[in-house]
Every structure is written in C-alpha cells, then in structure tokens.
C-alpha positions as CSV (number, residue, x, y, z in Angstrom):
1,X,0.0,0.0,0.0
2,X,2.7,2.4,1.0
3,X,4.8,1.4,-2.0
4,X,1.9,2.1,-4.4
5,X,1.5,5.5,-2.8
6,X,5.2,6.3,-3.3
7,X,5.0,5.1,-6.9
8,X,1.9,7.2,-7.6
9,X,3.6,10.2,-6.0
10,X,6.8,9.9,-8.1
11,X,4.8,9.3,-11.3
12,X,2.9,12.5,-10.6
13,X,6.0,14.5,-10.0
14,X,7.7,13.2,-13.1
15,X,4.6,14.0,-15.1
16,X,4.5,17.5,-13.7
17,X,8.2,18.0,-14.4
18,X,7.9,16.8,-18.0
19,X,5.0,19.2,-18.6
20,X,7.1,22.0,-17.1
21,X,10.2,21.5,-19.2
22,X,8.4,20.4,-22.4
23,X,8.2,23.9,-24.0
24,X,11.9,24.5,-23.4
25,X,12.7,20.9,-24.6
26,X,10.8,21.5,-27.9
27,X,12.7,24.7,-28.5
28,X,16.0,23.1,-27.9
29,X,15.2,20.3,-30.2
30,X,14.0,22.6,-33.0
31,X,16.6,25.3,-32.8
32,X,19.7,23.4,-31.5
33,X,19.5,19.6,-31.9
34,X,18.0,19.5,-35.4
35,X,20.3,22.1,-36.9
36,X,23.3,20.2,-35.5
37,X,22.1,17.0,-37.0
38,X,21.4,18.7,-40.4
39,X,24.8,20.3,-40.4
40,X,26.6,17.1,-39.7
41,X,24.6,15.4,-42.5
42,X,25.3,18.2,-45.0
43,X,29.0,18.0,-44.2
44,X,29.0,14.5,-45.7
45,X,27.4,15.7,-49.0
46,X,28.8,17.7,-51.9
47,X,26.1,20.3,-51.6
48,X,26.9,23.5,-53.5
49,X,25.0,26.6,-54.5
50,X,22.0,25.3,-52.6
51,X,21.3,22.7,-55.3
52,X,19.4,20.4,-53.0
53,X,17.9,18.2,-55.7
54,X,21.3,17.3,-57.2
55,X,23.5,17.0,-54.2
56,X,21.6,16.5,-50.9
57,X,21.1,12.8,-51.5
58,X,24.7,12.1,-52.4
59,X,27.1,11.0,-49.6
60,X,30.9,11.6,-50.2
61,X,32.2,10.6,-46.7
62,X,34.9,12.8,-45.2
63,X,35.9,14.6,-48.4
64,X,34.7,18.0,-47.2
65,X,36.8,17.6,-44.0
66,X,39.8,16.6,-46.0
67,X,39.3,19.6,-48.3
68,X,39.0,21.9,-45.3
69,X,42.3,20.6,-43.7
70,X,44.0,20.8,-47.1
71,X,43.0,24.4,-47.4
72,X,44.2,25.1,-43.9
73,X,47.7,23.7,-44.8
74,X,48.1,25.3,-48.2
75,X,45.8,28.2,-48.5
76,X,47.3,31.4,-47.0
77,X,43.8,33.0,-46.8
78,X,42.5,30.2,-44.6
79,X,45.6,30.4,-42.4
80,X,45.1,34.1,-42.0
81,X,41.5,33.4,-41.0
82,X,42.6,31.1,-38.2
83,X,45.3,33.5,-37.1
84,X,42.7,36.3,-37.0
85,X,40.4,34.1,-35.0
86,X,43.0,33.3,-32.4
87,X,44.1,36.9,-31.9
88,X,40.6,38.2,-32.0
89,X,39.3,35.8,-29.3
90,X,42.4,36.0,-27.0
91,X,42.5,39.8,-26.9
92,X,38.7,40.5,-27.0
93,X,38.0,37.8,-24.3
94,X,40.6,39.5,-22.0
95,X,39.0,42.9,-22.6
96,X,35.5,41.6,-22.0
97,X,36.3,39.8,-18.7
98,X,38.9,42.1,-17.2
99,X,37.2,45.3,-18.5
100,X,33.7,44.2,-17.2
101,X,35.2,43.3,-13.8
102,X,37.0,46.6,-13.5
103,X,33.9,48.6,-14.6
104,X,31.8,46.8,-12.0
105,X,34.3,47.4,-9.2
106,X,34.9,51.0,-10.2
107,X,31.2,51.9,-10.2
108,X,30.7,50.2,-6.8
109,X,33.0,52.6,-5.1
110,X,31.4,55.8,-6.5
111,X,28.0,57.3,-5.6
112,X,24.9,55.9,-7.2
113,X,24.2,59.2,-9.0
114,X,27.5,58.8,-10.9
115,X,27.5,55.1,-11.3
116,X,24.0,54.7,-12.8
117,X,24.5,57.0,-15.9
118,X,28.0,55.5,-16.3
119,X,26.6,52.0,-16.5
120,X,23.9,53.1,-18.9
121,X,26.4,54.7,-21.2
122,X,28.3,51.3,-21.4
123,X,25.1,49.5,-22.1
124,X,24.4,51.6,-25.3
125,X,26.5,49.3,-27.6
126,X,24.4,46.3,-26.5
127,X,21.1,48.2,-26.8
128,X,21.8,49.6,-30.3
129,X,20.9,47.6,-33.4
130,X,23.9,45.8,-34.9
131,X,23.7,47.8,-38.2
132,X,23.5,51.2,-36.4
133,X,26.3,50.3,-34.0
134,X,28.5,49.1,-36.8
135,X,27.7,52.2,-38.9
136,X,28.9,54.5,-36.1
137,X,32.3,52.8,-36.0
138,X,32.4,52.6,-39.8
139,X,32.4,56.4,-40.0
140,X,34.6,56.8,-37.0
141,X,37.4,54.7,-38.6
142,X,36.6,55.6,-42.2
143,X,39.8,55.9,-44.3
144,X,39.0,59.4,-45.7
145,X,38.9,62.9,-44.2
146,X,35.2,62.3,-43.3
147,X,36.3,59.7,-40.7
148,X,36.0,61.0,-37.2
149,X,39.4,59.7,-36.1
150,X,41.2,61.0,-39.2
151,X,39.5,64.4,-38.9
152,X,40.5,64.6,-35.2
153,X,44.1,63.6,-35.7
154,X,44.5,65.9,-38.7
155,X,43.3,68.8,-36.7
156,X,45.8,68.0,-34.0
157,X,48.5,67.8,-36.6
158,X,49.3,64.2,-35.7
159,X,48.8,63.0,-39.3
160,X,48.9,65.1,-42.6
161,X,46.6,62.9,-44.7
162,X,43.8,60.4,-44.0
163,X,44.8,56.9,-43.0
164,X,42.8,53.8,-44.0
165,X,43.1,52.2,-40.6
166,X,41.4,48.9,-41.6
167,X,43.3,48.5,-44.9
168,X,46.8,49.5,-43.7
169,X,49.2,48.5,-40.9
170,X,48.4,44.9,-41.7
171,X,47.5,42.8,-39.8
172,X,47.1,44.9,-36.7
173,X,45.1,47.6,-38.4
174,X,42.0,45.5,-39.1
175,X,42.5,43.4,-36.0
176,X,42.4,46.5,-33.8
177,X,39.1,47.6,-35.3
178,X,37.2,44.4,-35.0
179,X,38.6,43.8,-31.5
180,X,37.6,47.4,-30.4
181,X,34.1,47.2,-31.9
182,X,33.3,43.8,-30.4
183,X,35.1,44.5,-27.1
184,X,32.8,47.3,-26.2
185,X,29.7,45.0,-26.6
186,X,31.3,42.3,-24.5
187,X,32.5,44.6,-21.7
188,X,28.9,45.7,-21.1
189,X,27.8,42.1,-20.6
190,X,30.5,41.4,-18.1
191,X,29.8,44.6,-16.3
192,X,26.1,43.6,-15.8
193,X,26.9,40.2,-14.4
194,X,29.7,41.4,-12.1
195,X,27.7,44.3,-10.9
196,X,24.8,42.0,-10.0
197,X,27.3,39.7,-8.2
198,X,28.8,42.5,-6.1
199,X,25.4,43.8,-5.1
200,X,24.6,40.4,-3.6
201,X,27.7,40.3,-1.4
202,X,26.9,41.1,2.2
203,X,27.7,44.7,2.9
204,X,28.8,43.8,6.4
205,X,32.0,42.3,4.9
206,X,32.9,45.6,3.3
207,X,32.0,47.6,6.5
208,X,34.3,45.3,8.6
209,X,37.1,45.7,6.0
210,X,36.7,49.5,6.1
211,X,36.9,49.4,9.9
212,X,40.2,47.5,9.6
213,X,41.5,50.2,7.3
214,X,41.3,48.2,4.0
215,X,41.6,50.2,0.7
216,X,39.3,49.8,-2.3
217,X,41.8,47.7,-4.0
218,X,42.3,45.4,-1.0
219,X,38.5,45.0,-0.6
220,X,38.2,44.1,-4.3
221,X,41.1,41.7,-4.2
222,X,40.4,40.0,-0.8
223,X,36.6,40.1,-0.8
224,X,34.9,40.7,-4.1
225,X,37.0,38.8,-6.5
226,X,37.2,35.6,-4.4
227,X,33.4,35.6,-3.9
228,X,32.8,36.1,-7.6
229,X,34.5,33.0,-8.9
230,X,31.3,31.5,-10.2
231,X,30.5,34.7,-12.1
232,X,34.0,35.0,-13.5
233,X,33.8,31.4,-14.7
234,X,30.4,32.0,-16.3
235,X,31.4,35.2,-18.1
236,X,34.7,33.8,-19.3
237,X,33.1,30.6,-20.7
238,X,30.1,32.3,-22.2
239,X,32.2,35.0,-23.8
240,X,34.7,32.5,-25.2
241,X,32.0,30.5,-26.9
242,X,30.2,33.6,-28.0
243,X,33.3,35.2,-29.6
244,X,34.1,31.9,-31.3
245,X,30.7,32.0,-33.2
246,X,30.1,35.8,-33.5
247,X,30.4,37.4,-36.9
248,X,27.6,40.0,-37.4
249,X,29.6,43.2,-36.6
250,X,32.6,41.9,-38.4
251,X,30.6,40.9,-41.5
252,X,29.3,44.4,-41.9
253,X,32.7,46.0,-41.4
254,X,34.2,43.7,-44.0
255,X,31.2,44.0,-46.4
256,X,31.5,47.8,-46.2
257,X,35.2,47.7,-47.0
258,X,36.3,49.2,-43.7
259,X,38.6,46.3,-42.9
260,X,40.5,44.1,-45.2
261,X,38.8,40.7,-45.9
262,X,42.0,38.7,-45.4
263,X,42.6,39.9,-41.8
264,X,39.1,40.8,-40.9
265,X,37.5,37.4,-41.4
266,X,37.1,35.1,-38.4
267,X,36.4,31.4,-38.6
268,X,32.6,31.8,-38.1
269,X,32.5,34.6,-40.7
270,X,34.4,32.3,-43.1
271,X,31.7,29.6,-42.6
272,X,29.0,32.2,-43.4
273,X,30.8,33.4,-46.5
274,X,31.3,29.8,-47.7
275,X,27.7,29.0,-47.3
276,X,25.9,32.2,-48.4
277,X,28.2,34.5,-50.5
278,X,29.9,34.1,-53.8
279,X,30.3,30.6,-55.2
280,X,28.8,28.9,-52.2
281,X,29.9,25.5,-50.9
282,X,27.5,24.4,-48.2
283,X,29.2,21.0,-47.8
284,X,32.6,22.7,-46.9
285,X,30.8,25.3,-44.8
286,X,29.0,22.5,-42.8
287,X,32.3,20.6,-42.3
288,X,34.0,23.8,-41.0
289,X,31.0,24.4,-38.8
290,X,31.0,20.9,-37.3
291,X,34.7,21.3,-36.5
292,X,34.0,24.7,-35.0
293,X,31.4,23.1,-32.7
294,X,33.9,20.5,-31.6
295,X,36.7,23.1,-31.0
296,X,34.2,25.2,-29.0
297,X,33.3,22.2,-26.8
298,X,37.0,21.4,-26.2
299,X,37.8,25.0,-25.4
300,X,34.8,25.3,-23.1
301,X,35.9,22.2,-21.2
302,X,39.5,23.4,-20.9
303,X,38.2,26.8,-19.6
304,X,36.1,25.1,-17.0
305,X,39.0,22.9,-15.9
306,X,41.4,25.8,-15.7
307,X,39.0,28.0,-13.6
308,X,38.4,25.1,-11.3
309,X,34.8,24.2,-12.1
310,X,35.0,20.7,-10.6
311,X,36.6,22.1,-7.4
312,X,33.9,24.7,-7.0
313,X,31.0,22.2,-7.3
314,X,32.6,19.8,-4.8
315,X,30.3,19.3,-1.7
316,X,31.7,21.0,1.4
317,X,33.1,18.9,4.2
318,X,30.8,18.2,7.0
319,X,33.2,19.6,9.6
320,X,33.5,23.0,8.0
C-alpha cells in the first residue's frame, strides 16, 4: 500500500516535471539539436549553390573535411582566418572579462548618482541595433577625411593625410578595429553580471574591512573577486564560446570595406561566407561548422578545468 502511494507520487512528480520542461525541450530540439544533425549530414554531402535536388542525397564521406584541412595547410587566406580568430578571441576575451570586472568594481566605489549614468552609457552598444552600432564605427574609422578619427588627428597635426586604418598597418590595423568594436559590446555584458554579483555580497564584509583600514583595491582583491569565482567562470566561458561564433559586426565592417577581408575574417564569418556568399559550398561550410562546434566544446571544457569548475562544485566537508 505504502509502495503504491510512493509510486503514484513519483509518477505524478515526473509527469508535472515533463510538462514544465516540455516547451523548453521542444525549442532546444527545433533550434539546436535538429540544426546540428542537419549540419553534420550536409558536411558529408557535396552540396553547392543550394542545389538540394542534385547534391543533398549524395554521400561523399569525409571529403569536405579533407578539403578543409588541405586548405588550412596550403591556402594562406585560410591560415590568416585562423590567425585572426586566435588573436581576436584572445584579446577580446581578455578585454571583456577584465574590462567588465574593472567597470563593476569602479562603479561600486562611487556614488549611485554617478554610477548609474556611467553603467547606462556602457550599455548603449548592447542596446543599439547591430547595423546602427557598426555604422557608427564605420564612420569613426573611415579611411577618408570624413572619418571622425582621421579628422580629429589631422586637426591636431598628428597626421597630414587620412589613414585607411582597416586596410593598412596589416594585420594589426583591421585586428584592432574588429577587437575594439566587439570588445565594447562584451564589456557591457561582463559589467552587468559582475555588478549583480557585487550587489549580492553582504555589505557587512565591506564595512568590517573598512573598519580594519582596507583600501578599495584590498576590498576588491580580498573580498569581491574571491566571492565572484562562479560569475568570472560564467562570463569567461560564455564570452569565449560567443566570440568563437560571432560574426555579425565583423561581417558588416568587411562588407562595407572598412577592414580588409583577409585579416578581418574570423572562422565563423568564413563559414557564413562559404555558405551564403559568392560561389557557395555548403558541404565545406558545414564541415567547417562541425569542426568549430567540436573546437568550441573542447575550449569550453578546458576553460572550466582551468578555472576550477570541478573544485567549486565539490560538496563542502561536514566539519566546516
């Protein structure tokens, strides 16, 4: 009798849980699982120019993967794409995490009247539409005298004629622009998360530290940062995977001719271009996308290990 009651109880709970998660599960299957399965399948086909009737039913094995790795070894454009991706992710990720953390800490130690408008100002890049935001920096870095940066430097006498910042000083010219444009967006995300984390830390800890004569830097280093390990882990992992797959702002800057295509194209943008622009090769693009997903999973796992995810989820000892 008692066993039957427990069985009925657990069946009811499982049924209620399934109903609760079913909408999210359907969305995950439609927008995540099915696209991954479709991409893997297309990577084993010779699909080109979206000619589904001719190519979609033909299986060619790992030829697209072999073609991709061959290009990586012998095509200088593909090598520059990977080099750009590495530099872009490494520097932008550092800016996003460290910059967001510094902004959150800096705004904590000033009055609310000053910190609120300052945070809102940093949120503008995230709130602005991608096209509008990119257009602002297009005109700022424009290679003629109508470019804001060129106009400002010419008035100061630093330069005598306009400089095409995204087409010269290769490769650091275009790298600097795409890192700067994407870095501002990422910094705002980190600032939001870290500001929220700091606001939930008991103020008594800060008051006690002030009584002991601690400076702002000591409070940040000894109290805030150690208590924000989870948030630092989350922002770092999320931004790493986000930067690995982002291409919208970069696509517009390359399309508009602000930055050179060779050193302004990241891995994700290369996949988009292979699939949707010029002489399209969806099979090759799908293979590159599958490899990108695998690399993203490996990098995410390495990041979690390096930041001590397993250590942080370990159950505390009973005597502590």
